[in-house]
VEXBASE-81763 format. One record per residue (C-alpha): residue in three letters; x, y, z. Coordinates in steps of 0.2 Angstrom, whole numbers, padded with zeros to 4 digits, always signed. Example, Ala and Ser with C-alpha at 12.3 -4.5 7.8 and 13.67 -1.06 7.14 Angstrom:
// VEXBASE-81763
ALA+0062-0022+0039SER+0068-0005+0036
***
This chain:
// VEXBASE-81763
MET-0053+0085+0245MET-0058+0066+0242ALA-0051+0058+0226LYS-0063+0046+0217ARG-0058+0031+0207SER-0060+0035+0188THR-0073+0023+0180SER-0069+0029+0162PRO-0063+0015+0151SER-0051+0027+0142ALA-0044+0033+0159ALA-0032+0018+0160LYS-0024+0022+0143GLN-0020+0040+0148PRO-0003+0045+0153ALA+0000+0049+0171PRO-0001+0068+0174LEU+0014+0079+0178GLY+0019+0086+0195ILE+0028+0102+0193ASP+0038+0111+0206LEU+0039+0129+0198GLY+0053+0136+0208THR+0061+0153+0210THR+0078+0148+0204PHE+0075+0130+0198SER+0060+0120+0193CYS+0057+0101+0192VAL+0045+0089+0184ALA+0040+0072+0190GLN+0027+0058+0185VAL+0021+0043+0193ASN+0027+0027+0184ALA+0017+0011+0181ARG+0021+0005+0198GLY+0014+0020+0207ILE+0031+0027+0211PRO+0036+0045+0207LYS+0051+0048+0196THR+0059+0064+0191LEU+0059+0067+0172PRO+0075+0074+0166ASN+0075+0089+0154ALA+0082+0090+0136ASP+0100+0093+0143GLY+0098+0077+0154ASP+0097+0087+0170LEU+0085+0084+0184ILE+0081+0102+0187THR+0079+0117+0175PRO+0084+0135+0179SER+0069+0146+0180VAL+0077+0159+0169VAL+0071+0166+0153PHE+0082+0175+0139PHE+0073+0186+0127ASP+0085+0184+0112GLU+0082+0194+0097TYR+0075+0180+0087ASP+0070+0167+0100ILE+0065+0164+0118VAL+0077+0153+0128VAL+0073+0145+0144GLY+0085+0136+0156LYS+0103+0133+0156GLU+0107+0143+0140ALA+0097+0157+0147VAL+0108+0158+0163LYS+0123+0159+0151ALA+0116+0173+0142ALA+0114+0183+0159PHE+0133+0186+0158VAL+0132+0193+0140LYS+0115+0202+0139PRO+0108+0203+0157GLU+0096+0217+0152MET+0086+0203+0142VAL+0086+0190+0155ALA+0071+0187+0167ARG+0075+0179+0184TYR+0066+0176+0200VAL+0050+0179+0192LYS+0041+0169+0205ARG+0043+0183+0217GLU+0033+0195+0206MET+0018+0184+0204GLY+0002+0193+0207LYS+0008+0210+0201PRO+0002+0218+0185MET+0019+0218+0177PHE+0036+0211+0179TRP+0048+0224+0186LYS+0059+0226+0171SER+0055+0227+0152PHE+0064+0218+0137ALA+0068+0229+0122GLY+0054+0241+0127GLU+0041+0227+0130SER+0033+0223+0147TYR+0024+0207+0152PRO+0014+0201+0167PRO+0024+0189+0178GLU+0013+0174+0174VAL+0016+0177+0155ILE+0035+0175+0158GLN+0032+0160+0170SER+0022+0152+0156LEU+0037+0151+0145VAL+0046+0141+0159LEU+0031+0130+0161GLU+0031+0127+0142LYS+0049+0122+0142LEU+0046+0110+0156LYS+0031+0102+0147GLN+0040+0100+0131ASP+0055+0092+0139ALA+0044+0081+0149GLN+0035+0075+0134ILE+0052+0069+0127LYS+0052+0055+0140ALA+0033+0054+0144GLY+0025+0056+0127PRO+0010+0068+0125VAL+0004+0074+0142ALA-0005+0090+0147ASP-0013+0087+0164ALA-0003+0094+0178VAL-0003+0099+0196ILE+0008+0114+0200THR+0015+0118+0217VAL+0015+0135+0225PRO+0022+0142+0242ALA+0009+0139+0256TYR+0010+0158+0260PHE+0005+0163+0242SER-0010+0175+0242GLU-0025+0170+0231PRO-0020+0182+0217LYS-0003+0174+0216ARG-0011+0157+0215ARG-0022+0163+0201ALA-0008+0170+0192THR+0001+0153+0193GLN-0014+0144+0186ASP-0015+0156+0172ALA+0003+0153+0168GLY-0001+0135+0167ARG-0015+0138+0155LEU-0005+0149+0144ALA+0008+0135+0143GLY-0005+0123+0136LEU-0007+0114+0152ASN-0023+0107+0160VAL-0020+0112+0178LEU-0029+0100+0188ASP-0025+0109+0204ILE-0013+0120+0214ILE-0005+0112+0229ASN+0006+0120+0243GLU+0024+0115+0242PRO+0026+0109+0260THR+0010+0098+0258ALA+0017+0090+0242ALA+0033+0086+0252ALA+0024+0078+0266ILE+0015+0067+0253ALA+0031+0062+0245PHE+0038+0057+0261GLY+0023+0046+0265VAL+0025+0037+0249GLU+0043+0037+0246GLU+0049+0032+0263GLY+0037+0018+0265PHE+0027+0027+0278LEU+0011+0021+0269ASP+0007+0003+0268THR+0001-0006+0252GLU-0016+0001+0254GLY-0010+0019+0255GLU-0014+0019+0274ALA-0002+0026+0287MET+0005+0013+0298SER+0006+0025+0313GLU+0001+0043+0316GLU+0014+0056+0312THR+0015+0075+0315ILE+0028+0082+0303LEU+0035+0099+0302VAL+0040+0103+0284TYR+0054+0116+0283ASP+0055+0122+0265LEU+0069+0134+0261GLY+0071+0136+0242GLY+0080+0148+0231GLY+0068+0162+0233THR+0054+0157+0245PHE+0052+0150+0262ASP+0038+0140+0269VAL+0035+0130+0285SER+0020+0119+0288VAL+0014+0107+0301VAL+0006+0091+0293ARG-0003+0077+0303ILE-0004+0061+0294GLU-0018+0050+0301SER-0023+0034+0292LYS-0027+0039+0275ARG-0028+0058+0279PHE-0015+0071+0276ARG-0020+0086+0286VAL-0011+0103+0286ILE-0015+0111+0303ALA-0004+0127+0302THR+0007+0136+0289ASP+0017+0152+0287GLY+0031+0158+0276ASP+0039+0172+0267PHE+0039+0173+0248GLN+0053+0186+0248LEU+0065+0175+0258GLY+0076+0161+0250GLY+0094+0156+0245ILE+0096+0171+0234ASP+0096+0182+0249TRP+0111+0172+0257ASP+0119+0174+0240GLN+0117+0193+0240LYS+0125+0194+0257ILE+0141+0186+0250SER+0140+0197+0234GLN+0139+0213+0245GLN+0155+0208+0254ILE+0164+0204+0238ALA+0159+0221+0230ALA+0164+0230+0246ASP+0182+0221+0246TYR+0183+0225+0227PHE+0179+0243+0230LEU+0192+0245+0243GLU+0205+0239+0231HIS+0199+0246+0215LEU+0188+0261+0220SER+0173+0255+0209ASP+0158+0246+0213PRO+0155+0231+0201SER+0137+0229+0207GLU+0133+0246+0198THR+0133+0237+0181ALA+0121+0223+0176ILE+0135+0211+0170GLY+0145+0215+0186GLU+0130+0211+0197GLN+0127+0194+0188ARG+0145+0189+0191LEU+0144+0194+0209LEU+0129+0183+0212ARG+0137+0169+0202ASP+0153+0169+0212ALA+0143+0171+0228GLU+0132+0156+0225ASP+0147+0145+0221ALA+0155+0151+0237LYS+0139+0147+0247ARG+0137+0130+0239SER+0156+0126+0243LEU+0153+0132+0261SER+0140+0119+0264THR+0153+0105+0263ARG+0169+0115+0267ASP+0175+0126+0281GLN+0183+0139+0270VAL+0184+0145+0252GLN+0194+0156+0241ILE+0184+0168+0230HIS+0192+0174+0214PHE+0182+0189+0207GLU+0186+0197+0190HIS+0177+0213+0183ALA+0182+0226+0171GLY+0200+0220+0169ASN+0203+0220+0188SER+0202+0206+0200ILE+0203+0202+0219ARG+0205+0186+0229MET+0196+0185+0246GLY+0194+0171+0259LEU+0178+0167+0267ASN+0175+0154+0281ARG+0159+0146+0286LYS+0158+0155+0303ALA+0160+0172+0295PHE+0146+0167+0282GLU+0134+0162+0295GLN+0137+0178+0305MET+0133+0189+0290THR+0117+0179+0286SER+0112+0176+0304GLU+0097+0188+0302LEU+0090+0178+0288LEU+0091+0162+0297GLU+0083+0170+0312ARG+0068+0175+0302THR+0065+0157+0297ARG+0068+0152+0316PHE+0055+0164+0322THR+0042+0159+0308THR+0045+0141+0312SER+0043+0142+0331ASN+0027+0153+0328VAL+0019+0139+0317VAL+0022+0126+0330ARG+0013+0137+0342GLU-0001+0141+0331ALA-0004+0123+0328GLY-0007+0121+0346LEU+0009+0110+0348LYS+0025+0110+0357TRP+0041+0104+0349ASP+0040+0087+0358ASP+0023+0084+0350LEU+0032+0083+0333THR+0037+0066+0327ARG+0048+0072+0312ILE+0056+0088+0305LEU+0058+0086+0286LEU+0070+0097+0276VAL+0065+0102+0259GLY+0073+0114+0246GLY+0090+0116+0240SER+0095+0130+0253THR+0092+0118+0267ARG+0109+0110+0263MET+0117+0124+0272PRO+0123+0116+0289ALA+0117+0131+0299VAL+0099+0127+0295ALA+0100+0109+0302GLU+0110+0116+0317MET+0097+0129+0321LEU+0082+0117+0320GLU+0090+0104+0330SER+0095+0117+0343GLU+0077+0124+0343SER+0068+0108+0344GLY+0079+0096+0353MET+0077+0083+0339GLN+0087+0077+0324VAL+0081+0083+0307ASP+0076+0071+0293ARG+0085+0073+0277SER+0078+0058+0269LEU+0069+0067+0254ALA+0079+0073+0239ALA+0079+0092+0243ASP+0077+0097+0224GLU+0065+0084+0219ALA+0053+0080+0233ILE+0040+0093+0230ALA+0038+0088+0212HIS+0037+0070+0217GLY+0023+0075+0229ALA+0014+0085+0216ALA+0015+0070+0204ILE+0007+0059+0217TYR-0007+0071+0220ALA-0010+0073+0202ASN-0011+0055+0200LEU-0023+0054+0214LEU-0034+0067+0206SER-0035+0060+0189ARG-0033+0041+0192PRO-0032+0034+0210ARG-0025+0017+0205THR-0012+0014+0191GLN-0015-0004+0184GLY-0002-0015+0192ALA+0003-0002+0205ARG+0009-0009+0221LEU+0003+0006+0230SER-0016+0011+0231LEU-0021+0029+0234ASP-0039+0026+0234ASN-0049+0037+0246VAL-0033+0046+0252GLU-0039+0063+0259ILE-0028+0079+0258SER-0035+0094+0268ASN-0027+0111+0270VAL-0028+0127+0279ASN-0030+0145+0272SER-0013+0154+0273HIS-0020+0172+0275ASN-0035+0180+0284LEU-0050+0182+0274GLY-0062+0196+0278VAL-0073+0211+0273LEU-0066+0228+0272GLY-0077+0243+0277LEU-0077+0259+0286GLU-0078+0261+0305LYS-0093+0273+0308ALA-0085+0282+0323THR-0069+0286+0315GLY-0072+0285+0296MET-0056+0274+0295PRO-0055+0258+0285ARG-0057+0242+0296THR-0057+0224+0292LYS-0068+0211+0299VAL-0060+0194+0298LEU-0072+0180+0294LEU-0059+0166+0291PRO-0043+0168+0301ARG-0027+0161+0295ASN-0024+0143+0297THR-0043+0139+0297SER-0046+0121+0292LEU-0054+0119+0275PRO-0067+0117+0269ALA-0074+0131+0280ARG-0090+0141+0281LYS-0092+0157+0291GLY-0105+0171+0292ALA-0107+0188+0300ALA-0120+0202+0301PHE-0116+0220+0296THR-0127+0235+0295THR-0129+0249+0282ALA-0120+0265+0286GLU-0132+0278+0281ASP-0150+0281+0276GLY-0156+0279+0258GLN-0142+0267+0252THR-0146+0261+0235SER-0133+0248+0235VAL-0121+0238+0247ALA-0104+0233+0242VAL-0095+0219+0251ASN-0076+0221+0248VAL-0067+0205+0251VAL-0049+0206+0256GLU-0035+0194+0260GLY-0022+0197+0273GLY-0017+0214+0280ASP-0019+0222+0297ALA-0035+0227+0306GLY-0035+0244+0296GLY-0034+0235+0280ASN-0016+0240+0277HIS-0006+0229+0265SER-0022+0218+0262THR-0026+0212+0244PRO-0043+0215+0236ILE-0049+0199+0229GLY-0067+0202+0224LYS-0082+0212+0227CYS-0100+0207+0230VAL-0113+0220+0227ILE-0132+0221+0231ARG-0140+0234+0219GLY-0157+0241+0217LEU-0162+0243+0235PRO-0178+0253+0238ARG-0178+0271+0242GLY-0179+0276+0260LEU-0169+0261+0267PRO-0165+0266+0285GLU-0148+0266+0292GLY-0143+0251+0302THR-0152+0239+0290GLN-0145+0221+0293VAL-0134+0214+0279ASN-0128+0196+0281VAL-0112+0190+0273VAL-0106+0172+0272PHE-0090+0165+0266GLN-0088+0147+0260TYR-0070+0142+0256GLY-0067+0126+0248ASN-0051+0115+0249ASN-0048+0118+0231GLY-0045+0137+0234ARG-0062+0143+0228LEU-0071+0156+0239LYS-0089+0159+0237VAL-0096+0175+0245CYS-0115+0178+0248ALA-0122+0195+0254SER-0140+0196+0258ILE-0153+0208+0266PRO-0165+0197+0275SER-0178+0210+0278LEU-0180+0213+0259GLY-0176+0196+0252LYS-0162+0203+0241ALA-0145+0194+0239ALA-0130+0194+0228LYS-0116+0181+0227ILE-0099+0180+0219ASP-0088+0165+0215ILE-0070+0169+0217GLN-0059+0156+0209ARG-0041+0155+0203ASP-0045+0153+0184SER-0054+0171+0184SER-0038+0181+0185LEU-0036+0183+0166SER-0049+0179+0153ASP-0045+0166+0140ALA-0045+0180+0127LYS-0033+0190+0136LEU-0022+0175+0140ALA-0022+0171+0121ALA-0017+0189+0117TRP-0003+0189+0128GLY+0003+0172+0122GLU+0002+0178+0104GLN+0011+0194+0108ILE+0026+0186+0117ARG+0028+0172+0105ASN+0027+0182+0089ARG+0037+0196+0096HIS+0054+0188+0090ARG+0047+0183+0073SER+0040+0201+0070SER+0057+0208+0075ALA+0066+0197+0062GLU+0054+0202+0049GLY+0055+0221+0053LEU+0037+0222+0060ASN+0032+0231+0075PRO+0018+0222+0084ALA+0006+0233+0094PRO+0009+0229+0113LEU-0005+0227+0125ASN-0004+0241+0137ASP-0004+0241+0156ALA-0022+0247+0157SER-0028+0233+0147ALA-0018+0220+0156ALA-0025+0226+0173ALA-0043+0225+0166ASP-0045+0207+0172ALA-0037+0210+0189PRO-0048+0211+0205ALA-0056+0228+0206GLU-0049+0241+0218THR-0059+0243+0234ASP-0070+0258+0234PHE-0080+0264+0249SER-0095+0273+0241ASP-0106+0260+0250VAL-0099+0254+0267PHE-0104+0244+0282ASP-0105+0250+0300ILE-0094+0237+0308ASP-0093+0244+0326ASP-0100+0229+0334PHE-0088+0217+0326LEU-0072+0226+0331LYS-0074+0223+0350
***
């Protein structure tokens, strides 16, 4: 997308928007200063990063460091790793009998980040929020809904590796004073955070940041390394005391805390001593780096496979890369750099702040969208272009006539450069259809397994006697801003239907407001002895994309060859 210079006289007086890295374990907020340089905004505790943890206290909602402390006292009332649940109807656990969609819980984290940022930056509501490149469209929509519910004007959603590449270009002086790259770079961004993993290949040419391939795993991150250590601690504890501490919520929290401490220590030391206490008993166990790397080798191998695959899908060899950037706190583990250097034959680049780079890139991008040039800035970002790729296949799900089994016709394969437009012709499956439904899905295999329904385009009111095999044209138009337009038409009849699938349609404004009112008033009501009526699961799901039905289907034999 191309950012245009603002001509509004009041634009120069507006505060720079926020860049928010909404992480699985920690979140970070940044803002571009008057000289055009991104700076991290510390939270109310003076820390540069905030734990993405929510504690549902009896009379209050607590987010951040104090919520982490509460996890060791009332773990049943603490929500952690919510980012992994985004896109689902409800978070996996309830709190005092109340269940909430993940985006509602995430909105509490965002609200805390916004309030803390305003202590330093003053009133500001505009923001860009980052997401893993491999997030599906429903997960992106849920993230945008969380921002809206937190009172943010979400300018856009940007992929985390893309944000890191932008931060690198600006902070490391790779861009000159006109915002132009002094030489071409082909960068691999390896982003291993607390709960998600992403890898992208980004090409920087002149004033263009172009993502050419991306992949990842939103269920892989530093917490998986922690769990390997916690499992070993629990096993050793069981051998000595014949009880499993992971069977209690408090024991599990203590295991993960000690495991994370050990992991961090092993990033700088060859060996650590772990002292674990639970239920009045304790054990001491030693753990060295070599043993830790052996017990987690499968996890690291998953990232190696994905990374090598992305390089191939980009049509490149390792020698074609000019740089490998490490982003995310979990890249501090020595094994990560060793694996990448062994695989690529080149030294990794640790120049970016692992915990802050993504928020910095988001802040730069936010400033680019709202106000390309800050008065007095030494860096111009006028006409800088940032282009992306889609991270999942997008297609139409129908029934194969010969077998009657679901089959997907992919119109926009994964890693298609955006914006993109692609069409295909289908035929009606039987005589006399009165309507035709185009079921749009994302991801999944050829049979539609594990795909995500994201919308339906229906042509209704077809004339009686429409013969089987009548041609139906379907066109996808996918913008760089993540908006997908689908058009279905029957040329012989001059009939057409279209649907505009966009992130902000996940939950209606009314439903968002209802959820916000419920979660924020819950504690006040409890204190006053009231019992607010909850929104049930069915009403929460009402705004979700409709499940695919196959009452009207396509014959797609010709497109499966």
